[in-house]
C-alpha positions in Angstrom: 11.3 -2.8 -20.4 9.2 -3.3 -23.5 12.2 -3.5 -25.8 13.9 -6.0 -23.5 10.9 -8.2 -22.9 11.9 -11.0 -25.2 15.4 -11.1 -23.7 13.8 -12.2 -20.4 12.8 -15.4 -22.1 16.3 -16.8 -21.8 16.2 -16.5 -18.0 14.8 -19.4 -15.8 13.2 -16.7 -13.6 12.8 -13.0 -14.0 11.2 -10.7 -11.4 10.0 -7.3 -12.3 8.9 -4.8 -9.6 6.3 -2.3 -10.9 5.4 0.2 -8.2 3.3 2.6 -10.2 0.0 1.9 -8.4 1.8 2.4 -5.0 3.2 5.7 -6.3 -0.2 6.8 -7.6 -1.9 6.1 -4.3 0.6 8.1 -2.4 0.8 10.9 -4.9 -3.0 11.2 -4.9 -2.8 12.8 -1.5 -0.1 15.2 -2.5 -0.8 16.4 -6.0 -3.8 18.6 -6.7 -4.2 17.4 -10.3 -4.5 13.8 -9.1 -7.0 14.8 -6.4 -9.1 16.2 -9.2 -8.6 13.3 -11.5 -9.1 10.6 -8.8 -11.4 12.4 -6.4 -13.3 9.3 -5.4 -12.9 5.5 -5.5 -14.6 5.1 -8.8 -12.5 7.7 -10.5 -9.3 6.3 -8.8 -10.0 2.9 -10.2 -10.9 4.2 -13.6 -7.6 6.2 -13.7 -5.7 3.0 -12.6 -7.4 1.0 -15.4 -6.7 3.6 -18.0 -3.0 3.7 -17.0 -2.7 -0.1 -17.1 -4.3 -0.6 -20.6 -2.0 2.1 -22.0 1.1 1.0 -20.1 4.3 -0.7 -21.1 3.5 -3.4 -18.6 0.4 -4.4 -20.4 2.3 -4.3 -23.7 4.9 -6.6 -22.3 2.3 -9.0 -20.9 0.7 -9.2 -24.4 4.1 -10.0 -25.9 4.7 -12.7 -23.3 1.3 -14.2 -23.9 2.5 -15.1 -27.4 5.2 -17.3 -26.0 5.2 -20.5 -24.1 5.9 -19.1 -20.6 4.3 -19.0 -17.2 3.7 -15.6 -15.8 3.0 -15.0 -12.1 1.6 -11.7 -10.9 1.3 -10.7 -7.3 1.7 -7.8 -4.9 3.5 -7.2 -1.6 0.5 -5.6 0.1 -3.0 -4.3 -0.6 -4.5 -1.0 0.2 -7.6 0.2 2.0 -9.6 3.4 1.6 -9.3 5.1 5.0 -12.4 6.9 6.2 -12.1 7.6 9.9 -9.3 9.2 11.9 -8.2 8.1 15.4 -5.9 10.1 17.6 -2.5 8.9 18.6 0.2 10.7 20.7 3.9 9.8 20.6 7.3 11.4 20.9 9.5 12.8 18.1 10.9 9.3 17.4 7.5 7.8 16.6 7.1 6.7 12.9 4.9 8.8 10.6 2.9 6.1 8.8 -0.9 6.7 8.8 -1.7 3.0 9.4 0.9 1.9 11.9 3.2 3.5 14.5 6.3 2.4 16.2 7.4 4.3 19.3 7.7 4.6 23.0 4.9 5.6 25.4 2.3 5.7 22.6 -1.2 6.9 23.7 -4.2 5.8 21.7 -7.7 4.4 21.9 -7.1 0.6 22.5 -10.3 -0.4 20.6 -8.9 1.1 17.4 -5.6 -0.8 17.2 -3.8 -4.1 17.3 -1.1 -3.4 19.8 2.2 -5.3 20.0 4.0 -4.4 23.3 6.8 -6.9 22.8 7.9 -6.8 19.2 10.3 -9.7 19.5 7.3 -12.0 20.3 6.1 -11.6 16.8 9.4 -11.2 15.0 9.4 -7.5 14.6 12.4 -5.3 15.2 12.6 -3.1 18.3 14.3 0.2 17.6 14.4 0.9 21.4 14.0 -1.3 24.4 10.6 0.2 25.2 9.3 0.3 21.6 5.9 -1.0 20.8 3.8 -1.2 17.7 0.2 -0.2 17.0 -1.6 -1.1 13.8 -4.9 0.7 12.7 -7.9 -1.6 12.4 -10.5 -1.5 9.7 -10.7 1.8 7.8 -9.0 3.9 10.5 -5.9 6.1 10.1 -3.8 7.7 12.8 -3.5 11.4 13.3 -1.7 13.5 15.9 -3.8 16.1 17.8 -2.0 19.1 16.2 -3.9 20.3 13.1 -6.2 17.3 13.5 -9.1 18.7 11.4 -6.7 19.8 8.5 -5.0 16.4 8.2 -8.3 14.5 8.7 -9.7 16.3 5.6 -6.4 15.8 3.8 -6.1 12.0 4.3 -9.8 11.0 4.5 -10.8 8.8 1.6 -7.3 8.1 0.5 -5.8 4.7 -0.1 -3.3 3.6 2.5 -1.5 0.5 3.7 0.3 -0.8 6.8 -2.6 -1.5 9.0 -4.7 -4.6 9.9 -7.5 -5.2 7.3 -8.2 -8.0 4.8 -7.7 -5.6 2.0 -4.1 -4.9 3.0 -3.1 -8.3 4.2 -4.5 -10.8 1.7 -2.2 -10.5 -1.3 -3.7 -11.8 -4.6 -1.6 -14.0 -6.8 -2.4 -15.3 -10.3 -0.5 -17.7 -12.5 -1.1 -17.2 -16.2 -0.2 -20.0 -18.6 -0.5 -19.9 -22.4 -3.5 -21.4 -24.1 -2.8 -24.7 -25.9 
Protein backbone atom coordinates (compact mmCIF):
# COMPACT_ATOMS: atom_id res chain seq x y z
CA UNK A 1 0.00 0.00 0.00
CA UNK A 2 2.77 2.43 0.87
CA UNK A 3 4.43 2.00 -2.54
CA UNK A 4 1.12 2.65 -4.34
CA UNK A 5 -0.03 5.58 -2.19
CA UNK A 6 0.76 8.26 -4.74
CA UNK A 7 -1.04 6.27 -7.46
CA UNK A 8 -4.26 6.77 -5.49
CA UNK A 9 -4.04 10.52 -6.16
CA UNK A 10 -5.24 10.05 -9.74
CA UNK A 11 -8.55 8.61 -8.45
CA UNK A 12 -11.53 10.81 -7.63
CA UNK A 13 -12.22 8.57 -4.65
CA UNK A 14 -10.28 5.76 -3.04
CA UNK A 15 -11.48 3.64 -0.12
CA UNK A 16 -9.04 1.59 1.89
CA UNK A 17 -10.27 -0.90 4.47
CA UNK A 18 -7.78 -1.49 7.25
CA UNK A 19 -9.03 -4.05 9.74
CA UNK A 20 -5.95 -4.55 11.88
CA UNK A 21 -7.52 -3.21 15.08
CA UNK A 22 -10.51 -5.52 14.64
CA UNK A 23 -8.17 -8.47 14.10
CA UNK A 24 -6.12 -7.44 17.14
CA UNK A 25 -9.15 -7.24 19.42
CA UNK A 26 -10.36 -10.69 18.35
CA UNK A 27 -6.89 -12.23 18.51
CA UNK A 28 -6.37 -10.86 22.01
CA UNK A 29 -8.78 -13.48 23.34
CA UNK A 30 -7.17 -16.33 21.41
CA UNK A 31 -3.41 -15.78 21.52
CA UNK A 32 -1.49 -16.11 24.78
CA UNK A 33 1.23 -13.68 23.70
CA UNK A 34 -1.36 -10.95 23.02
CA UNK A 35 -3.07 -11.62 26.34
CA UNK A 36 0.30 -11.00 27.98
CA UNK A 37 1.13 -7.90 25.90
CA UNK A 38 -2.35 -6.40 26.17
CA UNK A 39 -3.52 -7.73 29.52
CA UNK A 40 -5.56 -4.69 30.43
CA UNK A 41 -7.12 -1.70 28.70
CA UNK A 42 -4.11 0.58 29.19
CA UNK A 43 -1.74 -2.01 27.71
CA UNK A 44 -4.16 -2.74 24.83
CA UNK A 45 -4.37 0.94 23.92
CA UNK A 46 -0.60 1.30 24.20
CA UNK A 47 -0.05 -1.68 21.90
CA UNK A 48 -2.56 -0.23 19.43
CA UNK A 49 -0.81 3.14 19.43
CA UNK A 50 2.61 1.53 19.02
CA UNK A 51 1.35 -0.46 16.05
CA UNK A 52 -0.20 2.63 14.46
CA UNK A 53 2.83 4.94 14.68
CA UNK A 54 4.98 2.18 13.16
CA UNK A 55 2.47 1.07 10.52
CA UNK A 56 2.33 1.47 6.77
CA UNK A 57 -1.01 3.19 7.30
CA UNK A 58 0.61 6.04 9.25
CA UNK A 59 3.39 6.28 6.65
CA UNK A 60 0.80 6.58 3.86
CA UNK A 61 -1.13 9.21 5.79
CA UNK A 62 2.05 11.25 6.19
CA UNK A 63 2.75 11.03 2.46
CA UNK A 64 -0.82 12.06 1.67
CA UNK A 65 -0.54 15.04 4.02
CA UNK A 66 2.10 16.50 1.71
CA UNK A 67 -0.46 16.63 -1.12
CA UNK A 68 -3.55 18.71 -1.72
CA UNK A 69 -6.12 16.04 -0.85
CA UNK A 70 -8.94 15.50 1.58
CA UNK A 71 -8.68 12.41 3.72
CA UNK A 72 -11.71 10.96 5.52
CA UNK A 73 -11.20 8.39 8.28
CA UNK A 74 -14.03 6.45 9.86
CA UNK A 75 -14.96 3.03 11.17
CA UNK A 76 -17.86 0.64 10.68
CA UNK A 77 -18.33 0.02 14.42
CA UNK A 78 -16.79 0.68 17.78
CA UNK A 79 -15.96 -1.74 20.56
CA UNK A 80 -16.65 -2.02 24.24
CA UNK A 81 -14.71 -3.74 26.98
CA UNK A 82 -17.09 -6.38 28.27
CA UNK A 83 -17.08 -6.95 32.00
CA UNK A 84 -20.12 -9.00 32.96
CA UNK A 85 -21.59 -12.18 31.54
CA UNK A 86 -25.29 -12.93 31.21
CA UNK A 87 -26.69 -16.37 30.42
CA UNK A 88 -28.50 -17.16 27.21
CA UNK A 89 -29.96 -20.46 26.05
CA UNK A 90 -30.61 -21.27 22.41
CA UNK A 91 -30.68 -24.17 19.99
CA UNK A 92 -27.83 -25.32 17.74
CA UNK A 93 -28.78 -22.80 15.06
CA UNK A 94 -28.28 -19.80 17.38
CA UNK A 95 -25.44 -17.49 16.35
CA UNK A 96 -22.23 -17.51 18.40
CA UNK A 97 -21.49 -13.78 18.74
CA UNK A 98 -20.87 -12.63 22.31
CA UNK A 99 -22.85 -9.38 21.98
CA UNK A 100 -25.88 -10.44 19.91
CA UNK A 101 -27.78 -13.61 19.17
CA UNK A 102 -30.15 -14.64 16.40
CA UNK A 103 -32.20 -17.75 16.94
CA UNK A 104 -35.46 -19.40 17.86
CA UNK A 105 -36.83 -19.81 21.38
CA UNK A 106 -34.00 -17.86 22.99
CA UNK A 107 -34.06 -17.75 26.78
CA UNK A 108 -32.38 -14.84 28.58
CA UNK A 109 -32.78 -12.22 31.28
CA UNK A 110 -34.95 -9.54 29.63
CA UNK A 111 -33.36 -6.67 31.57
CA UNK A 112 -29.96 -7.46 29.98
CA UNK A 113 -31.01 -7.24 26.34
CA UNK A 114 -32.72 -5.28 23.62
CA UNK A 115 -34.98 -7.87 22.04
CA UNK A 116 -36.33 -7.80 18.51
CA UNK A 117 -39.09 -10.37 18.16
CA UNK A 118 -40.07 -9.37 14.62
CA UNK A 119 -36.85 -8.65 12.66
CA UNK A 120 -38.72 -7.32 9.60
CA UNK A 121 -40.05 -4.42 11.69
CA UNK A 122 -36.54 -3.00 11.98
CA UNK A 123 -35.15 -4.12 8.61
CA UNK A 124 -33.24 -7.16 9.86
CA UNK A 125 -33.20 -10.47 8.00
CA UNK A 126 -35.04 -13.43 9.45
CA UNK A 127 -33.21 -16.73 8.93
CA UNK A 128 -36.34 -18.62 10.09
CA UNK A 129 -39.97 -17.62 10.53
CA UNK A 130 -39.62 -17.71 14.30
CA UNK A 131 -36.19 -16.05 14.54
CA UNK A 132 -35.65 -13.22 16.97
CA UNK A 133 -32.64 -11.09 17.86
CA UNK A 134 -31.22 -10.07 21.20
CA UNK A 135 -28.51 -7.47 21.69
CA UNK A 136 -26.47 -7.22 24.89
CA UNK A 137 -26.76 -3.93 26.74
CA UNK A 138 -23.97 -1.91 28.33
CA UNK A 139 -20.86 -3.99 29.12
CA UNK A 140 -22.57 -7.39 29.12
CA UNK A 141 -21.69 -10.42 27.01
CA UNK A 142 -23.65 -13.60 26.35
CA UNK A 143 -22.58 -17.01 27.56
CA UNK A 144 -24.21 -20.40 27.40
CA UNK A 145 -24.60 -22.30 30.68
CA UNK A 146 -22.10 -25.05 29.68
CA UNK A 147 -18.60 -24.17 30.90
CA UNK A 148 -19.91 -20.80 32.05
CA UNK A 149 -17.09 -20.07 34.53
CA UNK A 150 -14.36 -21.00 32.03
CA UNK A 151 -15.74 -18.79 29.24
CA UNK A 152 -16.52 -15.98 31.66
CA UNK A 153 -12.83 -15.85 32.63
CA UNK A 154 -11.80 -16.24 28.99
CA UNK A 155 -13.87 -13.34 27.59
CA UNK A 156 -14.17 -10.98 30.57
CA UNK A 157 -12.30 -7.70 29.96
CA UNK A 158 -11.98 -8.29 26.21
CA UNK A 159 -13.09 -5.83 23.54
CA UNK A 160 -16.19 -6.92 21.65
CA UNK A 161 -18.80 -5.46 19.31
CA UNK A 162 -22.30 -6.21 18.10
CA UNK A 163 -24.32 -5.07 21.09
CA UNK A 164 -26.11 -1.93 22.18
CA UNK A 165 -23.74 0.63 23.68
CA UNK A 166 -22.65 4.11 22.70
CA UNK A 167 -19.08 2.88 22.33
CA UNK A 168 -20.15 0.43 19.62
CA UNK A 169 -22.81 2.43 17.85
CA UNK A 170 -21.39 5.93 17.51
CA UNK A 171 -18.86 5.79 14.71
CA UNK A 172 -16.30 8.58 14.69
CA UNK A 173 -15.50 10.30 11.45
CA UNK A 174 -12.84 12.88 10.74
CA UNK A 175 -12.05 14.88 7.63
CA UNK A 176 -8.44 15.92 7.28
CA UNK A 177 -7.55 18.75 4.90
CA UNK A 178 -4.11 20.07 4.06
CA UNK A 179 -2.85 23.18 5.83
CA UNK A 180 -2.73 26.20 3.52
